[in-house]
C-alpha positions as CSV (number, residue, x, y, z in Angstrom):
1,M,40.3,5.8,77.6
2,S,37.7,4.7,75.2
3,N,38.4,5.2,71.7
4,N,35.7,7.9,71.0
5,Q,37.4,10.2,73.9
6,K,39.6,12.9,72.4
7,K,43.0,12.8,73.8
8,R,43.6,16.2,75.7
9,V,46.7,17.9,75.1
10,L,48.1,21.0,77.2
11,I,49.9,23.8,75.0
12,V,52.4,25.7,77.1
13,E,53.4,28.5,74.6
14,D,53.7,32.2,75.3
15,E,53.2,33.3,71.8
16,A,49.4,33.4,71.6
17,D,48.7,33.5,68.0
18,L,51.1,30.3,67.7
19,A,49.2,28.7,70.6
20,V,45.9,29.4,68.6
21,V,47.3,27.7,65.6
22,F,48.2,24.8,67.5
23,A,45.0,24.4,69.1
24,N,43.2,24.7,65.6
25,L,45.5,22.0,64.1
26,L,45.0,19.7,67.2
27,D,41.4,19.9,66.6
28,V,41.6,19.1,63.0
29,F,43.6,16.0,63.9
30,G,40.9,14.9,66.7
31,F,42.6,16.3,69.9
32,T,41.2,18.5,72.3
33,S,43.4,21.2,73.9
34,Q,44.0,24.0,76.6
35,I,46.5,26.7,76.3
36,V,48.3,28.2,79.1
37,D,51.2,30.9,78.5
38,N,53.7,30.2,81.1
39,G,55.0,27.4,83.4
40,A,53.4,28.6,86.6
41,N,50.0,28.1,85.1
42,A,50.9,24.9,83.3
43,R,52.2,23.6,86.9
44,E,48.7,24.7,88.5
45,I,46.8,23.3,85.8
46,V,48.7,19.9,85.6
47,N,47.8,19.6,89.5
48,N,44.1,19.8,88.9
49,E,43.5,18.2,85.4
50,K,44.8,15.0,83.4
51,F,46.7,15.3,79.9
52,D,47.5,12.9,77.2
53,L,50.3,15.0,76.1
54,F,52.0,18.6,76.5
55,I,53.4,20.9,73.7
56,I,55.8,22.8,75.6
57,D,58.0,25.8,74.2
58,L,61.6,25.7,75.1
59,T,61.7,29.3,76.0
60,L,58.9,30.4,78.2
61,P,59.1,33.8,80.0
62,D,59.1,32.1,83.8
63,I,61.0,28.8,83.1
64,S,62.7,27.0,80.5
65,G,60.5,24.4,78.9
66,I,63.0,21.5,79.9
67,D,62.6,22.6,83.6
68,L,59.0,22.8,83.4
69,Y,58.9,19.1,81.8
70,R,61.3,17.8,84.6
71,D,59.0,19.6,87.0
72,I,55.8,17.8,85.7
73,V,57.6,14.5,85.3
74,S,58.8,14.8,88.9
75,A,55.4,15.4,90.4
76,Y,53.7,12.8,88.1
77,P,55.9,10.2,86.8
78,A,53.4,8.8,84.2
79,Y,53.9,12.1,82.2
80,K,57.3,10.9,81.3
81,G,57.8,11.0,77.6
82,Q,54.4,12.4,76.8
83,V,55.7,15.9,75.2
84,I,56.3,17.5,72.3
85,F,59.0,20.3,72.6
86,T,58.8,23.1,70.2
87,S,61.2,26.1,69.5
88,G,62.9,28.1,66.7
89,M,66.2,27.5,68.2
90,N,68.8,24.5,67.5
91,I,68.3,21.5,70.1
92,S,70.8,21.7,72.9
93,D,72.9,18.7,74.0
94,D,70.6,18.6,77.4
95,L,67.5,18.3,75.2
96,N,68.7,15.8,73.0
97,Q,69.4,13.8,76.1
98,I,66.0,13.9,77.2
99,I,64.6,13.1,73.6
100,K,66.8,9.8,73.7
101,D,66.0,9.0,77.4
102,D,62.4,9.8,77.7
103,N,61.3,9.1,73.9
104,T,60.0,12.8,73.5
105,S,59.7,14.7,70.4
106,F,60.8,18.0,69.1
107,L,59.1,20.0,66.4
108,A,61.1,23.1,65.1
109,K,59.7,26.3,64.5
110,P,58.3,27.5,61.8
111,F,56.3,24.0,61.2
112,S,54.1,22.7,58.7
113,M,50.7,20.9,59.1
114,D,52.4,18.0,57.6
115,K,55.3,18.1,60.5
116,L,53.2,18.4,63.2
117,K,50.8,15.6,61.9
118,K,53.7,13.5,61.5
119,V,55.0,14.1,65.4
120,L,51.4,13.7,66.7
121,D,51.0,10.3,64.7
122,K,52.8,8.7,67.9
123,W,49.9,9.6,70.0
124,L,47.0,8.8,67.5
């Protein structure tokens, strides 16, 4: 990817207002994004488009964010570690292990613009 191409982020978030906040902030930080509101739509779009990063809510209506991430990485191993998990809940032992093993990130809700920027710095 050349330096002038914006990195693409798939936002998987069922809270529409929050998804738009993510998209707007990502735009400010130089990313382009696409929003889906459930795991089924995320899997479908990942089969047809390429992304540099995923922001995945842990509590989606049809699948856990952890299971969605595992499904994506199982089908496309190159995406391993390319995720920021988000949640208003505490981190589970399962998620802690994924963060350690796959070098992923976690962003607690609610979050500030500065906290999002700090997590995104890894991909800038």
